[in-house]
N, C-alpha and C positions, 0 to 999 in steps of 0.2 A: 350463891350457886348451889343447886341441889346435889346431894351426894349420890353417885351411882357407883356401886361396888362391883369390882371385877374379881372373878376367881378363875384361875387357869386350871383346867381339869384333865389335860393330856388326852382328850378325845374330842373329835369334831362333834358338835351338838346339832342334831337335826330338828329336835322338837323340845319345847319347854311348856309345862302346864302347871298352874296352881292347883293344889288340892282344894275342892270346894269346901266352904265353911258350912257347918251344920246350920239349919234354918233357925233364925232368931239369934244366932251367935253374935256377940259383940266383939269378938276377937278380930284382929286383922290377919291377913294371910301369913302363914308361917312355914308351910311345907309346899314344895313343888317337885314335880317329876321331870326328868330329862330322858331323852333317847339319843343314841349316838349313831353315826353312820360313817362309812368309808374308813373304818379302823380295822386292824387285824381281828380284834374281837369287839363286838358291840354290846352295849349294856342299856338296860332301863334302870335308872337310879332315882332314889328319893333323897331330897335335901331339906335341911331345916335352915332358915335364915337367922335364927337366934336373935340376939340383941345387936342389931346393926349400929355401929357407931359408938357403942359404949366401950370405954377403955377397960381392959381386963387387968388382972393383978400384975402381969408382966409389962404393962404399959403398951401392949399391942392392941389393935382393934379386935373386938369380937365380931366384926363385920363379916368375917369369913362365913360363907355358907358351909354348913357341916354336912358331910355325907352320912345319911342315916343307914342306907343299905342299897345294894344293887344286885342285879341278876343278869346273867348272860342272855343275850338275845340273838337268835340265829338270823343273820341277814341285817341289812340296814333298817333302822326304825324310820318308816316313811310317814307315820302319823301316830299320835298319842293322845288319848282322852281319858279323863277320869270317868268311870261309870258311876261310882259313888265314893264315899270317903275311904273305903278300904280297897276298892278294885280299880285297876288301870287297864285300859285296852290298848294294845300296841299293834300297828299294822306293819308288816314286813315286806321287804323287797323280794322275799321268797314266795309271796302269795299267801302266807300264813297270817292268821289273826289270833292273838293270844290275850287272854285275860289273866293279869297278875293280881295276886292277893297280898296285901300288906299285913304283916303280923306285928302290931306295935309293941307287944309285950317282949319280944326278943329281937325286934328290928330286923326282920327278914322279909324277902319277897318270895312267893312260890307261884307256880302255874296252877290256876284253878280251872281253866277251860281253854281249849285250843281247837281252832278249825284250820287244819293244816293245808287244805287245798281250797281255800275260799276263792282264790283267783288263779286262773290258769288259761293258757292258750290251747285251743283245740282246733282240729280241722286241718285241711291241706296246708302244707308248708311248715307245720310245726310238728314236733315229736308227738307221740300219742297223747301226752299230757304234760306240756312244759309249763313251769310255774310262771305266773305274771305278777309283777309287783302289786300289792294292795296299796293304793295311793292315798286313800282317805277313809276316815272313820268318824262317825258321830253317834253319840249316845243320848238316849232319852228313856231312862229306866221304865220298863224292863227291856227295852229294845236297843239293838246295836245295828247300825247300817254301815256297810262297807262298799267302797267303789275301787275300781282297779284299772290297770293298763289294758285289761282284756275287755273293757267296755261293759263289764258285768256289775250289777247291783245286788247285794245280798241283804236280807233282813234276818238278823239273828235275835234270839232271846238268850239272856245270860245263862239260863239254866237248861237250855235245850242243846242236844248234840247236833241236830240237823238244822239247816236254815229253815225259817218259817216261810220265806218266799225268796225266790231268785228271779231276777229279770236278766236272762242270759245274754241277749244281744241288745242291751239297752242303748249302746252307742257304738258306732263303727270306729270312733276315735278314742283316745285315752281319756278316761274320766280322772280329773285331777283333785277334786275336792267335793265335799257334800255337806249340807247342813239341813236341819229340820226347819220347815216353814211353820207348820203346826203339826199336831201329833200324827195324822196319817200321811202328811205331805212332806216330801223332801225336795231339795233343789241341788242339782249337780252342775259343775262347770267342766268344760272339756278343752281339748287341744285345738279346736277350730273356732274358739271364741263364742261358744254357745252356752246359754243357761237353759236347763230343762227342768220343768217341774213334774214330779211323779206323785201320783196319788195311789197309795197301797190298797185303797178300797176298790180301785178299778181293776177289771180283768184285762189281760193282754199285756203287751210289752211296749205300749206307746206312751210317750209323755203327754200330760194334759196341757202343757204349754211350752213353747220354745221362744226364747228371746236371744238376740245375737247382736254382736258388734258388726257394724258395716265396715266396708273397706277391706283392709288386709287381714282381718280376723286373727289377731294375735292370740296365741293360746292363753287361756285363763288358768291361773295356778291356785287361786285362793278365793274364798267367799265367806262372808259373815252376814248374818241377819240382824237387823236392828232389834234390840231386846224388847222394846215396847210396841213397835209398829212393824208387824210381821211382813208387811208388803214392801218394806224398804230393805234393800240388799246392797252390800258393797262387794265389788270384786276387784282383783288385781291380776296382772298377767305379765307376759313376756316383755311387753313394751314399757313396763313400769308405770302405766297409767292407772289411776284410781277411777273406777266407774261406779256411779250410784244409780240404782235401778228402782223403779216402782212397778212391781210385778202386776199391779191391777190394771195398768194402762200401757198400751203400746208394746212394741217388741224391741225397742232400743233403750239405751241408758238415758236417764234424765239428765245427768251431767257427766262429763269426762274431765278429769282434773290431771293436768300434767304433774307427774310425781317423780319417781326415781329414774335414774339413768340406766338401770338394768332391771332384770326380772324382779317383780314384787312377789315375795314368797308367802307372806301372810298379811291379812288385814283383820283387825278386831275392833268392833265397837266396844267402848267401855260398858260393862254389863249394867252398871247402875247410874251412869252419867253419859248417856249415848250421844250427846253433842260432841263428845271427844272420841276420836278414832285414832288407831295406831297402825302403822305399816312398817315392814322391814324388807330389805332388798339384798340382792346379790351384790349391789354396789357398795355394801358395807355400811349403809345408813339405816337408822331407826328413827321414824318420825312420829310426832304427836300433832294431829290435826284438830284444831279447835274451831268448831262452827257455832259456838254459843253466841247469842245475838249481841252481847255487849263487847265482842272482841275489839272493835276499833279503839275503845277507851282504855283498854287494859294492857298492861305491860306483858312482855313475854313470860310464859310460865317456866320455861327453861332457857337460861341464857348461854349455857355452855354449848359448844359445837358450832356456834356462830351463824347458824342458819335460822333466821326468823323472818318470814315474809308473809304478805297478804296476797292471796290469789283470788281471782274472780273465776268462778266456774263457768264453763261454756254450757249453757242450758239448751237442751234440744227440744223438749216438749213444753207446751204452754199449760201452766197449772192454775191459771187465774180462776177457773170455774170451781176449784176445790176451796172449801172454806179455809181461809188463811190460818185460823188457830189450830186446825187439825194437821197442818203440814209440818212434817219434821223439818228441822233446820237444814237437813241434807237435801230436801226437795225444793226448798225455796227458790223462786226465780226472780225475786225482787233484787236488782243489782245491789241495792244498799245492804241487803241482808245476806248477800252472797259472799261476803268477805270471810275468808278462812285463814286463820293464823297457823302457820306450820313451824314447828320447832324441832331441831335435831336434838336427840337425847343422848347420843354418844359423843364423848369429848373429841374423838378423832375417828376418821374412817378406818375401818378394819376390813378383814376378809368378810365374805358373805355373812349377813345376819339372816339365819335360816328360819327363826321361829321367835314368837313373842307371846306373852299372855299378860293380861291385866286383871286385877281383882282389888277393889277398893283403892287405896292409895298406893298399891304395890304393883310393880312391873318387873317381869323377868324376861330375858332374851338369851338366845344361844347362838354361837357363831362357829364358822369354820376355823377361826383363829384359836380354837380350843378354849374359849373363855365363855363364862356365864356372867351376865351383868344383872344386878338387882338394884332397884330403888324402892324405898318405902315412902317416898315423899312426892308423889306425882303432882299433887295439887297444893303443896304448901307454898 
C-alpha cells in the first residue's frame, strides 16, 4: 500500500500547487504552496515535504510537511499558480490578483505586484464598482491571464501596472477556469457548460471557437490541457462528469466519463506522463485515471480506498479517419483501448477535496477537512 501522508493545518485549503523544478533539475518536487478559504483569516503558505517516511531521532516520522512561511491574503484564495520558482500568483474572492515573492534566504513572502480591481461588477443593478471574485488564473511567463465571475478576461504582464489587454464582456455567465492552449490562445470554461477559445492576436471581444455540452449544460468548474497534444482538453463540472474534448473537430466532447458523485473541482493531466489523469471532488474523493494501453494486464496502482474499476468511455465522434498512432489514448474510440482504470487515492472519504497537483512521482491535495495530503510514490 502506498503511503499518503496527511497533515492537519487548521484551515480549509482551497488550492495546492507544486513549485516548478528548474529546467534540467534531477530533483523531485519538494516545495508546494497552498491557499486557504472560508477562514477568519486566509493565507498563502509555502511548505516543504522534507524526507517523507524517514524516522527522525525521536522515533517519529519526518513525513510531516513543514511550513516554510506564510502571508495573510485578503479574501478567499480562489486560484493559485506559480509564475516562476520565486513568484506565486493568487486570485482573490475580492477581485484582486496578487503576485507574492518568496525570499528563500529568510523564508518570507512579500507582495511584489497587485492588481486590486482586476475583476468587478459594473452597470445597472450593481454599486458603482462592486468587486467580483477572480475565479481563475494561468501563467505563461511573462504573461498572466485571469478570469472572473464578472465574465471578464485580463491579460497582465508581471512587471506592468496596467492590463495589457482586457476583454470586458467576454462572457455573460461566470468564467470558472482558464488554461493556455498555445502562447496567444487561451481556453475558458463557464457556468453554462461552454468552452471558449480566445486568440489574443484577434481584435474584438469574440471567441474564435465555442464548444459546449449538450443537454442540461452543467456548469464546468475546471479545465486542463494535455501537455503534449494541445488540442486535447479535459474538463469537469457540477455533475461530476469527466469530459474529454478534441478542439480541432466538432463542438461536443469526444467522450463523457461517469465520474464523481458531486462537483469535480479540479482535473490535471500528469505533466510528464499524460496517460495518467487526476480528479478531485466535493464528494471527498481523489481519483487517479490510468488510460495507458496496457491497463488490462496490470494490477491497480493504488489499492487503498477500495475503488478500482475499469470504465468504458462513451464515445461521441468517430475518429477512424485520424491516423491511429497520432491519437492520444484519451481520444481512442477502439473499445478494446477504451479501458480506463480508476483508483481512489484517499484511504477514506473526507470533506470536499478542493484542489490537487501532480509533479513527477509526487501528488498533493487540499481539503475542507483542514488537511493536506501528500504522496511521493505515485507510480511505485
